[in-house]
N, C-alpha and C positions, 0 to 999 in steps of 0.2 A: 564614707571616709571622714566626714565632719563629725559624725557621732563617735567614731573611734578616737579621734583627736580629743574631743570633749571628755570622753571616758578616761583617757590617759591623763589629761590635765587634772582630773579629779582624783584619780587613783594614786598617782605618783606622790603628791604632797602628803596624802594620807599614809602611804607606805613609809615615807621619810619620818613623819611624826611618830609612827609606831616603832621604827628602828631606834630613833633617839630616846624614846621612852624606855624601850627594853634595855638599851645600853646603859642608860642612867641607873636602872634597877640593878644591873650587873655590877656596875661600879660602886653603887651604894652598898651592896652586900660585901664587896671586897674591902671597902673602907671600914665598914662596921666590924668585920672579922679580922682586920689587919693585925691586932694584937695576938689573936689566936695563932695565926700563921707565922708571925714573928717568933712566937714561943716554940713552934714546931721546928722552924729553921735553926733556932739556937740550940735545941736539943740535939739535932743531927750534927750541928757544928761541934758540940761537946762530945758526941759519940766518936766522931772522926775515925770512921771505919774505912779501911782500904778495900781495894777491889776484891769482889767475891767474898768479903768478910763483913758485909754491911747488914748483919742480922737485925740489929736494933733499929737502924735507920729504915730499912725496908719494912719491918713490922709496924713501925709508927705510921708510915704513909699508908700502908694497907689498912690499918685500923681506922685511920681518918676517913678513908674512902668508904669502907664498909659501913661506918656509922652514918654516912650520907646516902646509903641505899645502893651503892655500887656492888656488883658481883665481882669478886676477886678470885682469880686463879693464880696460885703461887707456885714457885718451883718449876717454872716453864723452861723449855729449851735446855733442860739438863742443868739449870743454874738455880740453886736453892734460894738466892736472894732476888731473883727476877720475878716479876708478876705482870699480869694484865688485869685491869679493873674496868668494867663496862657498865654503862647505864643506858637504857633505852633499847630499841630494837630496829632492825632493818637498815635501809640506806637513807641518807649517806652515812658513812662511818668516818668520823673525824678523830684522828689519833693525836695525842699529846705525849711527848717524851718527857720522862722524869729521870734525872740522874741524882746520885747521892753518895758516890765514893770520894774518899779523901786521898791525900798524897802522903807517902811515907816521909818521915824526917822533917816535917814542917810544923810541929807542935808550936803553938804561939797563943799567948793571952790576947784578949780583945783590947789591946792597948797600943798606943803609937810608939812603943819602944820594944826592941827585940828581947823577948823573954819567953822561954818554953814553958808550957804547962807540965810537960813530961819530956825530959831529955831523950831525943831519938824517937819520940812519938809522932803520930800522924797529925795532919792539919788540913783544913779545907782551903788550900791555896788556889783552887780554881772555882771556889764558891758553889760547889755542887749541893751543899746544904740548902742554898737559896734556890738553885735550879729545881730540885725535886719538889720543894715546897710550893713554889709559885705555880708549877705545872698542875699540882693537885688542887690548889686554890682555884685556878682558872677552870679546871674541869668541873669542880663542884658548883661554881657560879653558873656555868652553862647548863649543868644538870638541873639547877633550880629553874632556869628559864624553860627548859624542855618540859619539866613537870608542871609548871604553872600554866603553860600554854598548850599542853597535850601535843607537843612537837613530835615530829617523826624523825627517826634516825637514831644513831648511836654515838655517844661520846665515850672515848676509850683512852685510858691512861696506861702507858707502857712504863713499868718500873724497870729501869735499865742500869744494871750494875757495871762496875769495872770499865768505865769509859777510858780511864787513864791507863792505857796500854793493854788492857785485857780484852778489848773488842767485844764487849758483852752483846751489843746490838747485832753483831754479825751472826751470832748463833741464833738469835731471834729471827733475823731475816732468812737465814738458811732453813729454819724450821717452817717458814711460810706464814709467820704470824702477821705479816703486813699485807698479805695478798688481797684481802678484801677491803682494804682501807682506801678511801677516796682522797684523803689529804692528811699530811702529818705536819704538825706545828711544834716548834721547839724554840728555845732561847738559850742564851749563855750570859753569865755575869761578865762585865767588862768595865772599861774606863769611860765609856760614853754611851749614848743612846743612838742606835743605828739599825736599819733594816737592810743595809747594803749587803750584796751577795758576796760571801767570802769564799775564795778559791782554796778550800782546804786541801791539803796534800794527801796523796795516797801514801800508805805506810805499811811496811812489813817489819816485824821484829822477832828476835829469837835469842835464846840463851845457848851459847856455844860452850860445850863442856869438853875439857881435855883431861885425859887420864895417863899418868906416867908411872914411874916406879920410885918409891921413897928410898932414901939412903942418907947416911951421915954426910952432911955437906962438906965437911973437912976431912973426915977419916976415910970415906970411900965414895967420893963423888962419881967415880967412873961406873959405879954400880947403879947409879940413879938416872932417871930420865924425868926432867922437870916438866910438869904440866903447865907451870907458869911460863916456861920458855915457849910452849906452844901458843899460849894466849898472847904473849908479847910479840912473837913472830907474826901471828895473824894481824895484830894491831899495826905493826910496822908496814906490812904489805898493803893493808887497807888504807893506811894514811898516804902511802905513795900512790895508790889508785885514785885518790881524790883529784889529782891533776888531769885524769883521763876519763872523767864522767861528765855528763851534761851539767852545765853550770848551776841549774836550779836544784840539783841533787843535794840532799842533806844526809850525812852519815854521822851518827854519834853513838858512843858506847860508854859503858862503865864496867870495870872489873869487879864482879860481885864476890869473887873468891880467889885469893891469890896464894894461899898457904897459911900456916899457923906460926911457924918459927923459922928464922933465917938459917939456922943450922940443920934444918931438915929439908931435903929436896922435896918439893910439893908433889904429891901423887895425884892431886886433883886441883883444877883451877877452872874458873868459869868467867866468861865475858858476855855481856848483854848488849846486843846491837839493834839499832834502828836504821832503816833506810827509807827516805822520803823523796817524793817528786810529785809535781802536778799531774803527771801521766802515769797511770798504774802499770802500763806496759814497760816504761823505763824502770820502775821499781823492780819489776820481775827480772829484767835484764841485768841490772846492777846486783840484784840479789844472787843470781847465779855466779857472778864473779866473786862475791863475798864468800860464798860457800867454797869455791875453788881455793881462795886464799886460806881458808880454815883447813882444808884438806892438805894443801901444800905445807902449811905450818906444822901439822901433825906429822907429815912424812919427814920433814927436815929435822924435827926434834925427837924423833923416835917415840912419839906418843900416839895415843888413839883419840879420836874426836867423834862426838855426835852432837847434834843440835836439836832443840825443841822450839818449834815455831810457837810463840806466845800469842801474837796478835797480827792482824793484817786488815787494812781497810782500803776502800776505794777512795778516789778523789771525789769531791763534792760535785753533784750534778745540780746546777741552778734551775730554779723555776721562777721565771720572771712574773708569771701570772699571779702566783700566790704571794711573792715577795712584795709586789706593789700594793696589794691589799694590806699586808702587815705594815708596810710603811705608812699608809694612810691612817691606820688605826693607832700606830705609835705616835703619830703627830696629833691625833685627836686626844690621846691620853696625856701626852706631854711629859716633861721631866719633873724634877723636884728641886727645891732649894735647900741649902744647908742651914741649920740653926747655927747660932754662934758657937755652941759647944762642938758641933760637927765640923765647923770650919777650922776651929783650933786643932781638933783631932787630925784633920786632913793635912793641915800645914805642918804639923809635927811629923806626920808620915812622910811628907814630901822632903823634909829636911834630912831624912835618912837615905834618900835616893842617891845612887852613884852619879847619875847624869841629871843635873838640875837645870841644864841650859835651855831646854825646850819643854818645860812643864806647862800644860794647858791651864787656862783659867778655871778655877774650881766651879764657879757658878755656871760658866758657859758649858762645861762638860756635863753637868748633872741636869741642867734646866732646859737644854736645847736638844734637838735631834739633828744628827748629821745629814747632809744631803744624800738622797738615795742615788746609788750608782750601780751600773752594770759593768763598768770597766774593770778589767782585771787589776787587782791590787797585789801587793807582795804577799805571797802565801806565807803564813806564819805557823801553822800547826796542822794537826790531823784530828779527825774524830770519826768514830764509828757511825755517827749520824749519816755520813756520806753513803754508806751501804744502803741505808733506808731510802735515801734520795734517788737511787737507781731503780727502786721498786715501786714507789708511789710518790706523787707530787709532794715536795717537802719545802718548807720555808721557815726561817728563823730570824731572830733579832738578838742584839746585845743591849743591855741597859747598864747604866752607870752605878754599879755596885761597889766598885773599887775606887781608890783615890787616883785622880789623873796623874799619869806619869809613872805609876808603879808597874812593876813587871809581873807577868803571869807566874804562877807557881812560886810565890815569894811569901815571906813571913808578913810583909805589909798587906798582901791580899788576904791572908788568913785573919789578920786583925780586923780588916774592913768587913769581911764576910760575917764576923761575929758582932758587928756593930749596927747601930741604927741606920747608918749610911747604906749598908748592904740590904737591910730590911726595906728601906724606901725604894731602892732600885728593883728589888724583888717584886714589889706590888705594882710597879710600872709594867713589868713583864707579865704579871698575872692578868692585868686588865687588857693589855694588848692582845695576848693569846685568846682570852675569852671573847673579846670583840671580833677577832678574826674568825674564830670558830662559829660565832653567831652569824656572821655574814655568809659563811660557806653553807651553813644549814639552810639559809634562805635564798641561795643562788646556785641552783644546779647547773646553770649554763657556765658559770665560772669554773666549777669542778670539771666539767667536760673540757673546757679550754685548757685547764691546767694539765689534764691527762693527755690531751693531744700534744701539748708542748713536751711532756715527758717522753712520749713515744718518739717524737722527732729527735730529741737529744740522745735517746738510747741508740737509735739507728736500727735498721731492719734486721740485723743479725745478732742483736744483743741477747746473751744468755747469761744469767747470773751464776757466777762461780766464785765462792768465797776465796779471798786471798790466803786465808789460813788453811785451806783445804778441808778435809773431812775430820780433822782432829776434834776431840771432845773439849769442852770448855776448860781452860787452864786455871782451875779453881785454886790452885796452890801457888800461883805466880808471885803473890805478895808475901807468902809465908817465909819466915826466916829459917 
């Protein structure tokens, strides 16, 4: 026993020294290559390609990985802009998610005042230009370590299109592309640095299409049947339904087509609906009522209706085992401080915010890491990362790429995502993901523990069935 203790006393410090040395090398590479990755992120920011149309963004990330020795398979799961890039062989397999889709209607220059590059154009209001780039940078830095140390295992990057409403990862999960993965790491641009577990909402969405009969609105209105009446009748019934659904439910919609001229009874109209809730079963139940409202609206207005499910995702399944490791590494990496120019940029952004009463301190938000918590917070959104989390142990972080106090999906976020502030936060994420992947490659016991936690949270009867059913990817959902 004493020999064993002596052996451990010698071995553990040596192991810690090796880990510190390796992580310093990973960080040094990322620091040295930061300008290169900032340039890649800025190009994707300029491309500003919406869901399933990210041809140039996807190609740029694929080319970057191929140049570093990754084997790339493109056009996976029936999605032209999706890809999987792998380096190494065998177990463990550590996956890193990369997103790169922009949002419609958010075109914005990288300046602290609202000004579109192209009126009506798209913009990276969720910072996915940073997301995809940091994930690729992290994977390449881990690849370097595997290569230099003849490490065993596989690092794999998943190029994931159309997170914004298109549920791209769901098709990849449905295809079984994550079935052999031991752990998945991801991140998201945000207003602060945190590894806290976010209770993302389950979500289902669809476009409801009503078909009527056109007629002269003044000369022969009796001969017409308004498709817009069908949309408005549905909206009215759904809005009344809000009083009678669980309070955590979120229902939102936009009329995407309402007709072309007031004096023509619209023969076609379309409304795009989302339903969200922390429990996927509640989403399914509310969805059935939503469909009945649409059917009733069509019946009452003498129109016909059909709907196309565009996307649907699970609620996020937390993995405390992996999240705590990410939190440790995020704290090791730390945040960053603003330059005087960045501080002026951020203050000008904050001056444009509607609610300036509770704006966080600039330096505190970027330079510190929020306390790690497992407590349920207020759920704020949905992501197709959640479907991945039900299949393999998954954990993520947010980093301070946006100006504190700014809202998601805003022109302010587009401006920050194209600035040096976004680039600095991006490299914090790249280092944290790389450090965490390194730890997992060197700790099979943790991977086993994370998998055991996953199985427990899934429950004994769990069987994955996509919320969007067996439909093919909605490749045209962003096309006008």
